[in-house]
VEXLUM-832164 format. One record per residue (C-alpha): residue number from 0; x, y, z; residue in one letter. Coordinates in nm, 2 decimals. Layout:
N
   pos       c1       c2       c3   code
   NUM        X        Y        Z      A
...
This chain:
403
   pos       c1       c2       c3   code
     0     1.91     2.06    -0.05      M
     1     1.56     1.92    -0.08      N
     2     1.31     1.97     0.21      P
     3     1.33     1.60     0.31      L
     4     1.70     1.61     0.34      T
     5     1.67     1.92     0.56      T
     6     1.44     1.73     0.80      V
     7     1.66     1.43     0.80      L
     8     1.96     1.64     0.91      R
     9     1.78     1.78     1.22      L
    10     1.97     1.71     1.54      P
    11     1.85     1.39     1.70      A
    12     1.70     1.57     2.01      A
    13     1.51     1.82     1.79      E
    14     1.38     1.54     1.56      A
    15     1.26     1.34     1.86      A
    16     1.09     1.65     2.02      Q
    17     0.91     1.73     1.69      R
    18     0.81     1.37     1.62      G
    19     1.04     1.35     1.32      L
    20     1.27     1.07     1.43      A
    21     1.12     0.79     1.23      H
    22     0.87     0.88     0.96      T
    23     1.10     1.10     0.73      P
    24     1.37     0.84     0.75      R
    25     1.13     0.56     0.67      E
    26     1.01     0.74     0.36      I
    27     1.36     0.82     0.25      D
    28     1.50     0.47     0.30      Q
    29     1.26     0.30     0.06      Q
    30     1.48     0.26    -0.25      P
    31     1.76     0.10    -0.04      A
    32     1.52    -0.13     0.14      T
    33     1.36    -0.25    -0.18      W
    34     1.69    -0.38    -0.29      R
    35     1.74    -0.54     0.05      A
    36     1.40    -0.71     0.02      T
    37     1.50    -0.84    -0.32      R
    38     1.81    -1.00    -0.17      T
    39     1.61    -1.15     0.12      L
    40     1.35    -1.30    -0.11      L
    41     1.62    -1.45    -0.34      Q
    42     1.74    -1.64    -0.03      R
    43     1.38    -1.76     0.04      E
    44     1.32    -1.87    -0.32      R
    45     1.37    -2.25    -0.27      K
    46     1.15    -2.27     0.04      R
    47     0.89    -2.05    -0.12      L
    48     0.89    -2.26    -0.44      A
    49     0.82    -2.58    -0.24      A
    50     0.53    -2.41    -0.06      F
    51     0.37    -2.27    -0.38      L
    52     0.39    -2.61    -0.54      S
    53     0.21    -2.77    -0.25      R
    54    -0.05    -2.49    -0.26      A
    55    -0.13    -2.56    -0.63      G
    56     0.06    -2.28    -0.80      I
    57     0.22    -2.41    -1.12      G
    58     0.60    -2.36    -1.12      L
    59     0.82    -2.41    -1.43      P
    60     0.76    -2.76    -1.57      G
    61     0.46    -2.82    -1.35      E
    62     0.09    -2.83    -1.44      E
    63    -0.15    -2.81    -1.13      P
    64    -0.37    -3.12    -1.16      K
    65    -0.67    -2.94    -1.00      D
    66    -0.61    -2.60    -1.15      G
    67    -0.48    -2.29    -0.97      I
    68    -0.67    -2.22    -0.65      P
    69    -0.85    -1.89    -0.59      A
    70    -0.62    -1.63    -0.44      I
    71    -0.73    -1.41    -0.14      F
    72    -0.50    -1.12    -0.06      L
    73    -0.57    -1.04     0.30      V
    74    -0.49    -0.75     0.53      G
    75    -0.64    -0.47     0.73      A
    76    -0.61    -0.10     0.66      G
    77    -0.29    -0.02     0.46      S
    78    -0.22    -0.40     0.44      S
    79    -0.56    -0.44     0.27      D
    80    -0.46    -0.17     0.02      Y
    81    -0.14    -0.37    -0.05      I
    82    -0.36    -0.66    -0.17      G
    83    -0.58    -0.43    -0.38      R
    84    -0.27    -0.29    -0.55      A
    85    -0.15    -0.64    -0.63      L
    86    -0.47    -0.79    -0.77      V
    87    -0.43    -0.67    -1.13      P
    88    -0.07    -0.79    -1.15      L
    89    -0.11    -1.12    -0.98      L
    90    -0.43    -1.21    -1.17      A
    91    -0.27    -1.13    -1.50      R
    92     0.06    -1.31    -1.45      R
    93    -0.08    -1.61    -1.27      W
    94    -0.39    -1.62    -1.50      Q
    95    -0.61    -1.70    -1.20      C
    96    -0.89    -1.56    -0.99      E
    97    -0.74    -1.31    -0.74      A
    98    -0.92    -1.08    -0.51      R
    99    -0.84    -0.86    -0.21      A
   100    -1.05    -0.94     0.09      V
   101    -1.01    -0.72     0.40      A
   102    -0.94    -0.91     0.72      A
   103    -1.21    -0.68     0.87      T
   104    -1.46    -0.85     0.63      D
   105    -1.33    -1.20     0.69      L
   106    -1.37    -1.15     1.07      L
   107    -1.75    -1.13     1.01      L
   108    -1.96    -1.42     0.89      P
   109    -1.85    -1.47     0.53      H
   110    -2.04    -1.75     0.37      S
   111    -2.08    -1.54     0.06      E
   112    -1.70    -1.49     0.04      I
   113    -1.58    -1.84     0.10      M
   114    -1.74    -2.11    -0.12      L
   115    -1.76    -2.47     0.01      P
   116    -1.54    -2.71    -0.17      G
   117    -1.33    -2.44    -0.34      R
   118    -0.95    -2.45    -0.31      R
   119    -0.79    -2.13    -0.18      Y
   120    -0.45    -1.98    -0.12      L
   121    -0.45    -1.69     0.13      W
   122    -0.17    -1.44     0.11      I
   123    -0.18    -1.22     0.42      S
   124     0.01    -0.90     0.48      F
   125     0.08    -0.74     0.82      S
   126     0.34    -0.49     0.93      R
   127     0.33    -0.58     1.30      S
   128     0.18    -0.92     1.27      G
   129    -0.03    -0.82     1.58      N
   130    -0.35    -0.67     1.42      S
   131    -0.64    -0.84     1.60      P
   132    -0.83    -0.90     1.28      E
   133    -0.54    -1.04     1.08      S
   134    -0.44    -1.29     1.34      V
   135    -0.79    -1.40     1.43      S
   136    -0.90    -1.47     1.07      V
   137    -0.60    -1.69     1.01      V
   138    -0.66    -1.88     1.34      E
   139    -1.03    -1.93     1.25      R
   140    -0.95    -2.04     0.90      A
   141    -0.70    -2.30     1.02      L
   142    -0.97    -2.45     1.24      R
   143    -1.26    -2.43     1.00      S
   144    -1.09    -2.48     0.67      R
   145    -0.76    -2.66     0.74      P
   146    -0.71    -2.74     0.37      E
   147    -0.65    -2.37     0.28      I
   148    -0.29    -2.28     0.23      H
   149    -0.16    -1.96     0.39      H
   150     0.14    -1.75     0.30      L
   151     0.19    -1.49     0.58      L
   152     0.42    -1.19     0.50      I
   153     0.51    -0.96     0.79      T
   154     0.77    -0.71     0.90      C
   155     0.79    -0.82     1.27      H
   156     0.98    -1.14     1.36      A
   157     0.83    -1.13     1.72      S
   158     0.48    -1.06     1.61      G
   159     0.20    -1.31     1.65      K
   160     0.17    -1.37     1.28      M
   161     0.53    -1.48     1.27      A
   162     0.55    -1.67     1.60      K
   163     0.21    -1.84     1.63      A
   164     0.18    -1.99     1.28      F
   165     0.54    -2.10     1.20      T
   166     0.56    -2.47     1.15      G
   167     0.18    -2.52     1.11      R
   168     0.06    -2.74     0.83      P
   169    -0.02    -2.56     0.50      N
   170     0.14    -2.24     0.64      V
   171     0.45    -2.06     0.53      S
   172     0.58    -1.74     0.69      V
   173     0.81    -1.47     0.53      I
   174     0.95    -1.21     0.77      V
   175     1.10    -0.90     0.61      L
   176     1.40    -0.72     0.75      D
   177     1.34    -0.54     1.08      E
   178     1.44    -0.21     0.91      A
   179     1.11    -0.20     0.74      V
   180     0.91    -0.26     1.05      N
   181     0.82     0.11     1.06      D
   182     0.84     0.28     1.40      R
   183     0.63     0.57     1.30      G
   184     0.25     0.56     1.33      L
   185     0.19     0.53     0.95      A
   186     0.30     0.25     0.72      M
   187     0.55     0.38     0.46      T
   188     0.85     0.16     0.39      S
   189     0.66    -0.13     0.53      S
   190     0.38    -0.07     0.28      F
   191     0.61    -0.06    -0.02      T
   192     0.83    -0.36     0.09      N
   193     0.53    -0.58     0.16      L
   194     0.39    -0.49    -0.18      W
   195     0.73    -0.58    -0.34      I
   196     0.72    -0.92    -0.16      A
   197     0.38    -0.98    -0.32      G
   198     0.51    -0.86    -0.66      Q
   199     0.79    -1.12    -0.63      S
   200     0.52    -1.39    -0.63      L
   201     0.36    -1.26    -0.95      A
   202     0.70    -1.29    -1.12      Y
   203     0.80    -1.61    -0.95      F
   204     0.85    -1.79    -1.28      N
   205     1.05    -1.50    -1.42      H
   206     1.29    -1.39    -1.13      P
   207     1.54    -1.21    -1.36      D
   208     1.26    -0.99    -1.49      L
   209     1.15    -0.91    -1.14      W
   210     1.50    -0.84    -1.01      E
   211     1.56    -0.59    -1.30      R
   212     1.23    -0.43    -1.23      G
   213     1.32    -0.37    -0.86      I
   214     1.64    -0.19    -0.97      E
   215     1.44     0.02    -1.21      E
   216     1.19     0.12    -0.94      L
   217     1.47     0.20    -0.69      A
   218     1.67     0.40    -0.94      G
   219     1.36     0.60    -1.04      A
   220     1.27     0.67    -0.67      A
   221     1.62     0.80    -0.60      E
   222     1.62     1.02    -0.91      R
   223     1.28     1.18    -0.85      W
   224     1.27     1.19    -0.47      L
   225     1.42     1.55    -0.45      P
   226     1.16     1.69    -0.69      Q
   227     0.88     1.50    -0.51      M
   228     0.99     1.64    -0.18      A
   229     1.02     2.00    -0.31      K
   230     0.68     2.00    -0.47      T
   231     0.51     1.82    -0.17      A
   232     0.66     2.06     0.08      A
   233     0.54     2.36    -0.13      A
   234     0.19     2.21    -0.15      A
   235     0.18     2.15     0.23      G
   236     0.27     2.52     0.29      Q
   237    -0.06     2.61     0.12      R
   238    -0.25     2.42     0.39      R
   239    -0.52     2.26     0.18      P
   240    -0.85     2.19     0.37      A
   241    -0.92     1.89     0.14      R
   242    -0.72     1.65    -0.07      V
   243    -0.88     1.44    -0.35      C
   244    -0.65     1.16    -0.48      V
   245    -0.73     1.03    -0.82      L
   246    -0.62     0.70    -0.96      G
   247    -0.74     0.40    -1.18      D
   248    -0.65     0.03    -1.17      G
   249    -0.36    -0.03    -0.94      S
   250    -0.33     0.34    -0.89      Q
   251    -0.68     0.34    -0.74      R
   252    -0.56     0.12    -0.45      A
   253    -0.26     0.36    -0.41      V
   254    -0.51     0.65    -0.40      A
   255    -0.68     0.47    -0.11      D
   256    -0.35     0.43     0.07      E
   257    -0.25     0.79     0.00      T
   258    -0.58     0.93     0.13      A
   259    -0.53     0.72     0.45      L
   260    -0.17     0.85     0.49      K
   261    -0.29     1.21     0.47      I
   262    -0.57     1.14     0.72      T
   263    -0.34     0.96     0.96      E
   264    -0.05     1.20     0.96      L
   265    -0.27     1.51     0.98      T
   266    -0.48     1.35     1.26      A
   267    -0.79     1.41     1.04      G
   268    -0.74     1.78     1.02      K
   269    -0.73     1.75     0.64      I
   270    -1.02     1.57     0.47      L
   271    -0.87     1.33     0.22      A
   272    -1.05     1.09    -0.01      W
   273    -0.97     0.86    -0.31      P
   274    -1.16     0.85    -0.64      Q
   275    -1.12     0.73    -0.99      T
   276    -1.08     0.98    -1.27      F
   277    -1.40     0.89    -1.45      L
   278    -1.59     0.83    -1.13      G
   279    -1.53     1.18    -1.01      L
   280    -1.79     1.33    -1.24      R
   281    -2.06     1.10    -1.10      H
   282    -2.13     1.30    -0.79      G
   283    -1.81     1.32    -0.59      P
   284    -1.70     1.63    -0.79      M
   285    -1.96     1.82    -0.58      A
   286    -1.71     1.80    -0.28      A
   287    -1.44     1.99    -0.47      L
   288    -1.38     2.36    -0.40      N
   289    -1.10     2.62    -0.41      R
   290    -0.95     2.48    -0.09      A
   291    -0.91     2.13    -0.24      T
   292    -0.57     2.00    -0.35      L
   293    -0.59     1.74    -0.63      I
   294    -0.33     1.47    -0.64      L
   295    -0.35     1.29    -0.98      A
   296    -0.18     0.96    -1.03      L
   297    -0.15     0.94    -1.41      M
   298    -0.16     0.61    -1.60      S
   299     0.11     0.49    -1.84      S
   300    -0.17     0.36    -2.07      D
   301    -0.23     0.61    -2.36      P
   302    -0.61     0.56    -2.36      L
   303    -0.65     0.60    -1.98      R
   304    -0.41     0.90    -2.00      R
   305    -0.64     1.08    -2.24      R
   306    -0.94     1.04    -2.02      Y
   307    -0.73     1.15    -1.72      E
   308    -0.60     1.46    -1.89      R
   309    -0.94     1.56    -2.01      D
   310    -1.08     1.54    -1.65      L
   311    -0.80     1.75    -1.50      L
   312    -0.84     2.01    -1.77      N
   313    -1.21     2.02    -1.69      E
   314    -1.14     2.07    -1.32      L
   315    -0.90     2.36    -1.41      R
   316    -1.16     2.53    -1.63      R
   317    -1.42     2.50    -1.36      K
   318    -1.17     2.63    -1.10      Q
   319    -1.25     2.33    -0.87      L
   320    -0.91     2.31    -0.70      A
   321    -0.67     2.51    -0.50      Q
   322    -0.39     2.34    -0.70      H
   323    -0.33     2.02    -0.89      M
   324    -0.03     1.79    -0.83      L
   325     0.04     1.56    -1.12      V
   326     0.25     1.24    -1.08      W
   327     0.35     1.03    -1.38      G
   328     0.30     1.29    -1.65      A
   329     0.49     1.58    -1.80      D
   330     0.38     1.91    -1.64      A
   331     0.30     2.06    -1.98      E
   332     0.02     1.80    -2.04      E
   333    -0.19     1.97    -1.77      I
   334    -0.19     2.35    -1.79      E
   335    -0.14     2.51    -1.45      G
   336    -0.04     2.19    -1.27      S
   337     0.27     2.12    -1.05      W
   338     0.47     1.82    -1.17      N
   339     0.59     1.58    -0.90      L
   340     0.85     1.41    -1.11      G
   341     0.97     1.31    -1.45      T
   342     0.75     1.11    -1.69      D
   343     0.74     0.75    -1.58      I
   344     0.53     0.61    -1.87      S
   345     0.81     0.34    -1.94      S
   346     0.70     0.16    -1.62      I
   347     0.37    -0.04    -1.64      A
   348     0.10     0.07    -1.41      D
   349     0.07    -0.26    -1.23      D
   350     0.44    -0.24    -1.14      D
   351     0.44     0.12    -1.01      R
   352     0.27     0.12    -0.67      P
   353     0.59     0.16    -0.47      P
   354     0.67     0.47    -0.67      L
   355     0.32     0.60    -0.69      D
   356     0.27     0.60    -0.32      V
   357     0.57     0.81    -0.24      M
   358     0.44     1.16    -0.35      P
   359     0.14     1.11    -0.11      G
   360     0.36     0.99     0.17      Q
   361     0.57     1.31     0.13      L
   362     0.26     1.53     0.10      L
   363     0.12     1.38     0.42      A
   364     0.45     1.44     0.60      L
   365     0.48     1.80     0.50      F
   366     0.12     1.88     0.56      C
   367     0.16     1.74     0.92      A
   368     0.47     1.95     0.97      I
   369     0.29     2.26     0.85      E
   370     0.00     2.20     1.09      L
   371     0.25     2.17     1.38      G
   372     0.18     1.80     1.43      L
   373     0.43     1.53     1.53      R
   374     0.43     1.29     1.23      P
   375     0.56     1.00     1.43      D
   376     0.26     1.02     1.66      E
   377     0.02     1.28     1.52      P
   378    -0.28     1.17     1.71      S
   379    -0.21     1.35     2.04      A
   380    -0.53     1.22     2.20      E
   381    -0.44     0.86     2.11      G
   382    -0.75     0.82     1.88      V
   383    -0.54     0.59     1.65      I
   384    -0.23     0.40     1.74      T
   385     0.05     0.23     1.55      R
   386    -0.11    -0.11     1.60      V
   387    -0.49    -0.14     1.64      V
   388    -0.57    -0.19     2.01      S
   389    -0.70    -0.53     2.11      P
   390    -1.08    -0.57     2.10      F
   391    -1.31    -0.87     2.17      P
   392    -1.33    -1.13     1.89      I
   393    -1.67    -1.30     1.88      Y
   394    -1.74    -1.65     1.76      N
   395    -1.97    -1.63     1.46      P
   396    -2.15    -1.95     1.57      T
   397    -2.24    -1.83     1.92      M
   398    -2.60    -1.80     2.02      D
   399    -2.77    -1.46     2.01      K
   400    -2.80    -1.47     2.39      D
   401    -2.42    -1.48     2.41      D
   402    -2.38    -1.16     2.21      L
C-alpha cells in the first residue's frame, strides 16, 4: 500500500482531526476528474465555438478578417501559474501572441500592458471565482474596454465570477464540476483541471487529439502515483529545511506552483523557491546547502535534458543538496538521485503540467504531515486563507487626495 492510500483510508473522524479530510483526496482524484472535465468540455464545445468565433479566433474553415487578437491569460496566485504553464502551448498551436498577466498586475495602472486600439481576448482562471483581484479586473475591463472578449473559467458555480458576468456582452463563462472546487486550502485538482480546460482551447481545432491526450495523462498519473507517493513520503521524512524546484519552459511555471504548494502546506516552515536549470548557476546556487532538497522537473527535449543532467551532476559533485528528486527521467541518468516515476519523455513538455505538478503536491502534503501540520488548513494563525480576504479596491483615476 502506498503512503497516500494509507492516508486516504484513515477513519473519517481522525482524518478531520488531522486536517486530512480534503487535500489527500483532492490530489488522488485528479486522473478521474481530468476525464470528467473532458466530458464536460465536450458538451460545451458548440457554445464555446460560437464565442471563440466572435472573439476572432479562427475555427476550421474560418479566417479571422482582422487577425487573431492578443491573448491574455489572467489569474492570481496558482491561477496565474496556470496561465504561465499554458502560454507555450497556446502560442504555438494558435500561432498568436499569448502572455500570462497576473490579475494582481492588472489591478494596478497598466497602460504599458494594455495597448490602445489593440484587440484582446482575456482568458481568466479562478478556483473560487471570488478572488478580489480577479473579479475587479474583469469588472474594470468591461467598463473601460467593452470591446475586449472575456472567457472566464472557474470551479465555483456560485462564485462572483460565474454569477456576476453570465449573460454579459462579449463574456462567456465555463464552470467546471463542483468536485474540483477544492475544499482544502491549496489548489490541487482545481489547478490541474483549470489547466486542462485551457489546454482544450489550444487543441480546439483538433478535439480528437486532445481527447486522446487526456487519456494518456490520466493513465500515466494512475500508473505512477504509487511511486510518486512513496518517494515523496520518504523525502518528507527527511525534513528538508529548503526545497529548490527546477524547471524550464512550461515546467518553470509548474516549478512556481510547486514552490507555492510547499510554502502553503508547510505554513512557510520550509523555504521553497523555483528556478530554471541554467539560471541556477547565475547566483541562486549560493542558497543551496546540505539541508536543501532539489526537485528536478526534467524535460522531454533531448537538448534541454543534456543541460539539465549536467547541472544536476554538478550539484551532486559539489554536495549542494540533501537529496535530489528527479521527475521525468530514468533514475540512472542522475547518479544518487531518487526517481519519482517512470520516464515520461513520450509526452511533450507543453502537455505535461498536470502530471508535472503532482510530485510537488505530494511532497508538500507529506512534508506538512511530517511537521505535524494540518494540510487542509496548515496556517493555524490564519495568515493565509483558502480565498484571499477582501481588501479595498482603488480607482486608478482617483485624485491623490483621495488615496
